[in-house]
C-alpha positions, 0 to 999 in steps of 0.5 A, a space after each residue: 500500500 502506498 501513502 501519498 497526497 494528491 495536489 488538486 490543481 485547476 490551473 491559473 491561466 490558459 495559453 493560446 488555443 487552450 482558451 477554446 477548451 478550458 476556462 480559468 482555474 481557481 487560484 485557491 488551488 495554488 496552495 503548497 503541500 508538505 511531505 517527507 521523503 527519506 527524512 527530508 521535509 519538502 514544501 512543494 507546489 506547481 506552476 504549469 507551462 506559461 504560468 511561470 511567466 506570471 510574476 505574481 503567481 510565482 511570488 504566491 508560491 515563494 511566499 509559501 516557502 516552497 523548496 521544491 518547485 514543479 514546472 511541467 511545460 510544453 515549451 521547448 524553446 531556448 527561452 525556457 531554461 533561462 526562465 527555470 534558472 531565474 525561478 530557482 535563483 529567485 525562489 531559492 528552491 529546487 526546480 524540476 521542469 518536465 517537458 514531453 519529447 515527441 517524435 513525428 513518427 509517433 504522432 497519430 494519423 488524425 494529426 499527421 493527416 495520413 490515412 490508415 487503410 483508406 485512399 489518401 486522396 479521398 476526402 469528405 463524401 469521397 471527393 479528393 482533397 488534400 491531407 486531412 487536418 493539415 494547415 494550408 501553407 498560404 493565406 489570402 489577405 483582404 486585398 486579395 493577395 496571397 501570402 505563402 508561409 515559409 516551410 521547414 528548411 527555409 531561413 528568412 533573413 532578418 535584413 530587409 531586401 535579402 532573399 530567403 536562404 534555403 538551409 539543410 534542416 538539422 535531423 533533430 529538428 525534423 524528426 521531433 515535434 517537441 524535443 523535450 528539454 527537461 531539467 533540474 536546477 539548484 537553488 542558486 540557479 545552476 543547472 544540475 541535470 539536463 536539459 534532456 533533448 531528443 530522448 523520448 524515454 529518458 530520466 533525469 536523476 540527481 542528488 540534492 541537498 535541500 538545506 541549500 534552499 535555507 542557506 540561499 535564503 540567508 541573503 535572498 528571501 523574496 517571500 520573507 525578509 527581502 519582500 519588503 512586505 511593509 511596503 508591498 502587499 500581495 493577496 490572492 483570492 481564496 488562497 492562504 499565502 502563509 507557509 503550510 505547517 
């Protein structure tokens, strides 16, 4: 029998087309929880994906003395790792960021548009059409002109007046929809494991001294002595910002 505690989380904000499906979450679910692993008491909480770009949301977690900060994401851009380092250094906490790694070959047919056991040229009601579900490579603007979107392998020059240059696409970029980038960052902002790229079934593991969180807060404690709470106040509807017992 396993003894565990589940974090109930409804999400703070939705990104892009997520707004078409989900509504805004309840900030009351940002409450941190405590647990003990191998005799070490942990205070952990989570911010999902681009919620980590919300400074007030991050501060609400710092205020609860979080020392294990969970940041699952779908953002595999180069800008994500610097953000995770900032969160770790800012909050003096260990940051775990997990991102999916997905190869194009593992995508289902309803996404790729490839037919499974049927005529690839058959569309709706048997009429021939292009691959189902694929977005057009061009768009027609109001004045009737058609704008062709650049495809993979085309690098557009940043200088005006220069023609695009065709370059060889890197194998890694062409084989993966999301390259991953999972990482573990220390309370001083040092990347101690990862980022893990282009590995669909990889695992990051590292030994961590959580007393480093306490040591780090001796000079920077943005949720405590460094918060200047005599001048700045943060309140979150339905959420107790005091550290959990």
